[in-house]
C-alpha positions in Angstrom: -0.1 -0.1 -0.1 1.1 3.2 -1.1 2.5 5.5 2.2 2.9 9.3 1.6 2.2 10.2 5.1 4.7 12.3 6.5 3.8 12.8 10.3 1.9 9.9 12.2 1.7 8.1 15.5 1.0 4.3 15.5 -0.3 2.6 18.8 -0.6 -1.3 19.4 -2.5 -3.7 21.7 0.1 -5.4 23.5 -1.0 -8.7 24.5 1.4 -11.2 26.7 1.2 -14.7 25.9 1.4 -17.1 29.3 1.4 -20.6 29.7 -2.2 -22.4 29.5 -3.6 -18.7 27.6 -5.7 -19.3 24.6 -4.8 -19.8 21.0 -5.9 -16.0 20.5 -3.5 -14.7 23.1 -0.8 -16.3 21.5 -1.7 -15.1 17.8 -2.3 -11.5 19.4 1.7 -11.6 20.9 2.9 -12.2 17.7 0.7 -9.7 15.3 -0.9 -7.3 17.6 -4.8 -7.8 16.2 -5.9 -3.9 16.9 -4.1 -1.0 15.7 -4.6 2.8 15.6 -2.7 6.1 14.5 -3.3 9.3 14.2 -1.6 11.2 10.9 -1.3 14.4 8.9 0.2 15.1 5.8 2.7 17.5 7.1 4.4 19.0 10.4 4.3 22.2 9.7 1.1 24.6 8.8 0.3 28.2 8.0 -2.5 30.3 10.2 -5.8 29.7 8.6 -4.4 26.9 6.5 -6.7 24.1 6.6 -5.4 21.1 8.4 -5.8 17.6 7.4 -6.2 15.0 10.3 -6.5 11.5 9.7 -7.7 8.5 12.7 -7.2 5.2 11.0 -7.9 1.9 12.9 -7.8 -1.3 12.0 -8.6 -5.0 13.4 -7.8 -8.4 12.4 -10.2 -10.1 10.3 -10.1 -13.3 12.0 -10.0 -11.4 15.6 -12.8 -9.0 14.1 -15.3 -12.0 12.9 -14.4 -14.6 15.5 -13.4 -12.9 19.2 -14.7 -9.3 19.0 -17.7 -8.4 21.0 -20.5 -5.7 20.6 -19.8 -3.2 23.7 -23.2 -1.5 23.3 -26.8 -2.4 22.9 -26.7 -0.8 19.4 -25.1 -3.0 17.1 -21.8 -1.6 15.1 -20.2 -2.9 12.0 -17.1 -2.6 13.8 -17.7 -2.9 18.0 -15.1 -0.3 18.8 -15.2 3.0 20.7 -13.0 5.8 19.4 -12.5 8.1 22.4 -11.0 11.5 21.4 -13.0 14.5 23.4 -10.8 17.3 21.5 -12.2 15.8 18.0 -14.9 18.6 17.9 -13.5 21.6 19.9 -9.4 21.7 19.8 -7.9 24.4 21.5 -5.7 27.1 19.3 -8.0 25.8 16.6 -11.3 26.0 14.8 -13.3 22.4 13.5 -14.5 22.8 10.5 -17.6 21.2 9.4 -16.5 19.9 5.3 -13.2 17.1 6.1 -10.0 18.7 3.9 -9.4 16.2 0.9 -6.6 13.8 1.5 -5.6 10.6 -0.5 -8.4 8.7 -2.4 -9.8 5.9 -0.7 -10.5 2.3 -2.1 -13.5 0.1 -1.7 -15.7 2.5 -3.4 -16.4 4.5 -0.4 -18.0 2.0 2.0 -19.0 3.5 5.2 -18.8 1.3 8.2 -20.3 2.5 11.8 -18.7 2.7 14.8 -18.6 4.8 18.6 -17.1 8.0 18.4 -16.8 9.5 22.1 -20.7 9.0 23.0 -22.0 8.8 19.8 -22.4 7.1 16.9 -20.1 7.9 13.6 -19.4 6.1 10.2 -16.0 5.7 8.8 -14.8 5.1 5.3 -13.4 1.5 4.6 -10.1 1.7 2.9 -8.0 -1.1 1.4 -7.0 -4.1 3.3 -3.7 -4.2 4.5 -1.6 -7.3 5.6 0.9 -7.4 8.7 2.8 -10.2 9.4 0.8 -12.3 7.0 -2.5 -11.6 8.4 -5.2 -9.1 7.0 -6.5 -6.1 8.6 -10.2 -4.4 7.6 -9.0 -0.8 7.9 -11.4 2.4 8.7 -10.4 5.7 8.4 -12.0 9.0 9.2 -10.9 12.7 8.6 -11.4 16.0 10.0 -9.8 19.4 9.3 -9.1 22.5 11.4 -8.1 26.1 10.9 -5.0 27.1 13.4 -6.2 30.9 14.6 -2.4 31.7 16.0 1.1 30.8 14.9 3.0 28.6 17.3 2.7 25.0 18.6 -0.7 23.1 17.8 -1.0 20.1 20.2 -3.7 17.0 19.2 -3.8 15.2 22.4 -3.5 11.3 22.3 -6.4 9.3 21.4 -7.6 5.8 22.5 -9.5 3.2 20.8 -11.8 0.5 23.1 -12.9 -2.8 22.5 -14.0 -6.3 23.9 -13.2 -9.6 23.1 -13.7 -13.0 24.6 -11.9 -16.1 23.9 -14.8 -18.6 24.7 -18.6 -18.5 23.4 -21.8 -20.6 23.7 -25.1 -20.4 21.4 -28.1 -18.9 23.7 -31.3 -19.8 22.2 -32.3 -16.1 23.0 -29.4 -14.1 22.5 -27.7 -16.0 19.8 -23.9 -16.4 20.8 -22.8 -15.3 23.9 -18.9 -14.6 25.0 -18.7 -16.4 28.6 -15.3 -14.6 29.5 -15.9 -10.8 27.7 -12.2 -8.4 28.5 -12.1 -5.1 27.9 -9.1 -3.9 26.2 -7.9 -0.8 24.1 -4.9 0.7 22.4 -3.5 4.1 22.4 -2.4 6.4 19.9 0.0 9.1 20.8 -0.9 12.7 20.0 0.9 14.9 17.2 2.6 18.4 17.8 2.3 20.7 15.1 3.9 23.7 14.0 1.9 26.7 12.6 3.7 29.8 10.9 2.4 33.2 10.7 1.4 34.4 7.3 4.4 36.2 5.8 4.9 39.6 5.5 7.1 40.3 2.2 4.9 40.1 -0.8 1.5 40.9 0.9 -1.0 42.5 -1.5 -3.0 45.2 -0.4 -6.1 43.3 -1.4 -5.6 40.6 0.9 -8.2 40.1 3.5 -7.0 36.5 4.8 -8.2 34.0 2.0 -5.7 30.9 2.6 -6.0 28.3 0.1 -5.9 28.0 -3.8 -8.9 30.0 -5.5 -10.1 31.4 -8.8 -12.6 33.7 -9.4 -15.4 34.8 -11.8 -18.2 37.4 -11.7 -21.7 37.8 -13.7 -23.9 41.0 -13.8 -27.5 41.1 -14.2 -29.3 43.0 -16.3 -26.4 44.2 -18.3 -28.8 46.7 -20.1 -30.2 49.2 -17.3 -31.7 52.6 -17.0 -30.0 55.2 -15.0 -31.3 55.1 -11.3 -31.9 51.3 -11.4 -29.5 48.9 -10.0 -27.6 45.6 -11.3 -26.9 42.3 -9.2 -23.2 41.8 -9.4 -22.3 38.2 -8.3 -18.8 37.6 -7.3 -17.6 33.8 -7.3 -14.3 32.4 -5.1 -14.2 28.9 -5.9 -11.6 26.6 -4.6 -10.2 24.7 -1.1 -9.2 26.9 1.6 -11.0 29.1 4.6 -13.6 29.9 2.5 -15.8 31.3 5.3 -13.3 33.1 7.3 -12.3 36.3 5.6 -14.1 39.0 4.9 -15.7 39.4 1.6 -14.0 42.0 -1.2 -15.3 45.3 -0.4 -16.6 46.9 -3.8 -16.5 51.0 -2.3 -14.2 52.4 -4.5 -15.4 50.8 -8.0 -15.2 53.4 -10.4 -18.4 54.4 -11.7 -20.3 52.7 -9.5 -21.9 53.0 -5.8 -22.2 49.7 -3.8 -25.0 49.9 -2.0 -25.4 46.5 0.0 -24.2 42.5 -0.2 -25.4 39.0 0.6 -22.9 36.4 1.1 -23.5 33.2 0.5 -20.9 30.2 1.4 -21.2 27.1 0.3 -19.1 23.6 -0.1 -16.0 24.6 -2.0 -17.5 27.9 -2.8 -18.3 31.5 -1.8 -20.6 33.5 -3.6 -21.6 37.3 -2.6 -24.2 39.5 -4.4 -23.6 43.1 -4.7 -26.1 45.8 -5.4 -24.6 48.1 -7.7 -25.8 51.7 -9.1 -24.0 53.7 -11.8 -23.1 57.0 -10.8 -23.7 58.5 -14.5 -24.8 57.2 -17.9 -21.1 57.1 -19.2 -20.4 54.1 -17.2 -19.8 51.6 -19.7 -18.5 48.6 -17.6 -18.3 46.6 -14.4 -14.5 46.9 -13.7 -12.3 43.9 -13.0 -12.6 43.0 -9.3 -9.4 42.2 -7.5 -8.6 39.4 -5.2 -6.1 38.2 -3.3 -4.9 34.9 -1.1 -2.1 33.4 0.1 -1.0 29.7 -1.5 0.6 27.5 1.2 1.8 25.5 -1.6 4.9 24.6 -2.1 6.2 27.0 -2.9 4.2 29.3 -0.4 3.5 31.9 -2.2 0.6 35.2 -2.4 -1.2 35.5 -5.6 -3.0 38.5 -7.1 -6.0 37.7 -9.3 -9.4 39.7 -11.1 -12.1 39.0 -12.8 -13.0 39.9 -16.6 -14.5 43.3 -17.0 -18.1 43.3 -17.9 -19.6 45.2 -20.4 -23.0 47.0 -19.6 -25.0 49.9 -20.9 -26.3 52.8 -18.9 -29.4 55.0 -20.7 -30.4 58.3 -19.0 -33.6 58.3 -17.6 -36.7 58.1 -20.2 -39.1 60.4 -17.8 -36.2 62.9 -17.9 -36.5 62.9 -21.8 -40.5 62.7 -21.6 -40.4 65.7 -19.2 -37.4 67.7 -21.5 -40.1 67.6 -24.1 -43.2 68.4 -22.5 -41.2 71.5 -20.9 -40.7 72.7 -25.1 -44.5 72.3 -25.8 -45.5 74.2 -23.0 -43.0 77.2 -24.2 -44.0 77.3 -27.8 -48.0 76.8 -26.7 -47.3 79.6 -24.1 -45.5 81.6 -27.1 -48.9 81.6 -29.4 -51.6 81.3 -26.8 -50.8 83.0 -23.6 -54.3 83.4 -22.2 -55.2 79.9 -23.0 -52.3 78.2 -21.6 -53.2 80.0 -18.4 -56.5 78.7 -18.0 -55.1 75.4 -19.2 -52.5 75.6 -16.1 -55.3 76.5 -13.5 -57.0 73.2 -14.4 -53.7 71.0 -15.1 -53.2 72.5 -11.1 -56.7 71.5 -9.9 -56.5 68.0 -11.8 -53.0 67.5 -9.9 -54.4 68.7 -6.5 -57.4 66.2 -6.9 -55.0 63.2 -8.3 -52.3 63.9 -5.3 -55.2 63.5 -2.3 -56.5 60.4 -4.2 -52.9 58.6 -4.8 -52.1 59.8 -1.0 -55.1 57.7 0.4 -54.2 54.7 -2.2 -50.3 55.0 -0.5 -51.7 55.2 3.0 -53.9 52.2 2.9 -51.3 50.2 0.5 -48.8 51.4 3.5 -51.1 49.9 5.9 -51.6 46.6 3.7 -48.0 46.1 3.1 -47.7 46.5 6.7 -49.4 44.1 8.4 -47.8 41.2 7.2 -44.6 42.4 8.3 -46.0 43.4 11.5 -47.4 39.7 11.9 -44.0 38.1 10.4 -42.1 40.1 13.7 -44.7 38.9 16.2 -44.1 35.3 14.8 -40.3 36.2 14.9 -40.4 37.3 18.6 -42.4 34.6 19.7 -40.1 31.8 18.1 -37.2 34.0 19.2 -38.5 33.5 23.2 -39.3 29.9 22.6 -35.9 28.4 20.6 -33.6 30.9 22.7 -34.4 29.3 25.8 -33.5 25.4 25.2 -30.6 23.7 25.9 -29.7 23.6 21.8 -31.1 26.9 21.2 -29.8 29.0 18.3 -29.9 32.3 19.9 -28.2 34.0 16.6 -30.7 32.5 13.9 -33.6 33.7 16.4 -32.2 37.2 16.7 -31.4 37.5 12.9 -35.1 36.1 12.1 -36.5 39.0 14.3 -34.1 42.0 13.2 -35.0 40.7 9.4 -38.9 40.8 9.7 -38.8 44.3 11.3 -36.5 45.6 8.6 -38.7 43.7 5.7 -35.5 41.6 4.7 -34.2 38.3 4.6 -32.0 36.8 7.0 -29.1 36.4 4.8 -28.9 40.4 4.3 -28.2 41.0 7.9 -24.4 39.6 7.7 -23.4 42.6 5.0 -21.5 45.2 6.8 -23.5 48.2 8.2 -26.2 46.7 10.1 -26.3 49.1 12.8 -27.1 52.1 9.8 -29.7 50.0 8.4 -31.3 49.5 11.7 -31.0 53.3 12.5 -32.4 54.2 9.6 -35.4 52.0 10.6 -36.1 54.1 13.1 -34.3 52.9 16.3 -32.1 55.0 18.3 -28.6 55.4 17.1 -27.0 53.8 20.4 -29.8 51.0 20.5 -28.9 50.2 16.9 -25.3 50.0 17.5 -25.6 48.1 20.6 -27.6 45.1 18.7 -25.3 45.3 15.7 -22.6 44.5 17.9 -24.5 41.7 20.0 -25.5 40.1 16.8 -22.0 40.3 15.8 -21.1 38.3 18.8 -23.7 35.9 18.3 -22.6 35.2 15.0 -18.8 34.7 16.0 -19.5 32.9 19.2 -21.3 30.3 16.7 -18.6 29.7 14.4 -16.1 29.2 17.1 -14.3 32.9 16.0 -14.9 34.5 19.3 -14.9 33.4 23.0 -16.7 36.2 24.1 -20.6 35.1 23.7 -24.0 37.0 24.5 -25.9 35.2 27.1 -29.3 34.3 26.5 -30.3 36.2 29.4 -28.5 39.3 27.4 -30.2 38.6 24.3 -33.6 38.3 25.7 -33.4 41.6 27.3 -32.3 43.0 24.1 -34.8 41.5 22.4 -37.7 43.1 24.9 -36.0 46.6 24.4 -36.2 46.2 20.7 -39.7 44.9 20.9 -40.6 48.3 22.8 -38.6 50.5 20.4 -40.1 49.1 17.1 -43.5 49.3 18.8 -43.1 53.2 19.5 -42.0 53.3 15.4 -45.0 51.5 14.4 -47.3 53.7 16.7 -45.4 57.1 14.8 
């Protein structure tokens, strides 16, 4: 079997044979029946570079089928328990949901169940290996992490627990039953990885913290628009790396275009940011290239700066302005020919406009009430959901607060992750101090949810904030 793992630690169960012991124990002394190792492709990584970690364990097939016994009421494909309490919360690192790619696996991706800490898990079965002339069933479980700071990153020791017996009897109700069950375990030594800081030399101005290997593309819609309208620019970053852990590019200084807002949508292997852009004048003829910089850990390790292609657009002058200018010219000509009749017509037109304005105003107020009713209902439902979901042991306080704020702002919850949330809340009528405090609490809740911050917001604090927001929004609705 090809081995390309540079950093690994291997543990074996040690069983000593003694006079009078069984043949199983004697075989175990010659070739240990269970092994465990913890591996990573390299011993050195950079800050925020995805770190692949592989738990690899195996059981000798004769021992697995003939001597190992189930440890729990739940029947497992491989009756072992991997004990690694740090697997979801590794100090000094963030555990990623999507494991980084390691080497290709064999056996068509077959997955077998086993116990992981206090729950169940499935590991990928890879090619069997032969050790001392005996065949082993081998499983691999992959995880990946982002180191948050430079220095040493410790991956603690792991254990693989199992039970076996040398004598069995056939029970009518329970089937094959062990008579001399024995509990055993094998330890896998931990790893110490070296985490290097990102180099200062060669760092582009556009770099915002992307680490990995990426490509970018952009699309705009519509590309034929009228001055005063906006277009949607979708900027996609694709590849492998810390996709969800760096700020999206800011387009505040984009030539000829004004950024009104953005929606960020991370995904597996891709992150797409949709910007709302408004042309400043009818002279704008393209969306300029969008620059993006990232650090590729290599080898060789280096910064790279890329950009999207320019996107041609057509911005037409406002049709209403052209019609208004034509109308003014017609009125001037008419006044030149018949001043007296023009005066009468002006009075009639003004009277008509006043009446039309009153009618439109009444319709607008009615429409505002009609539109506002569903939004207020949505806000009440969101507030009720917040009080219900945030109080439980598994409550997602960040999501509940997002739904509450989105209901009052009349926008999707994803729009809250765009910059300047505090300014949007203040524009909606909240006092500036309350708007800023709400935006800061939301950011802390999101950061705590993804493991980026140790400064969490308690459910009690958030509940008090919601009650204050409900009173403030109720006052805005009354006004």
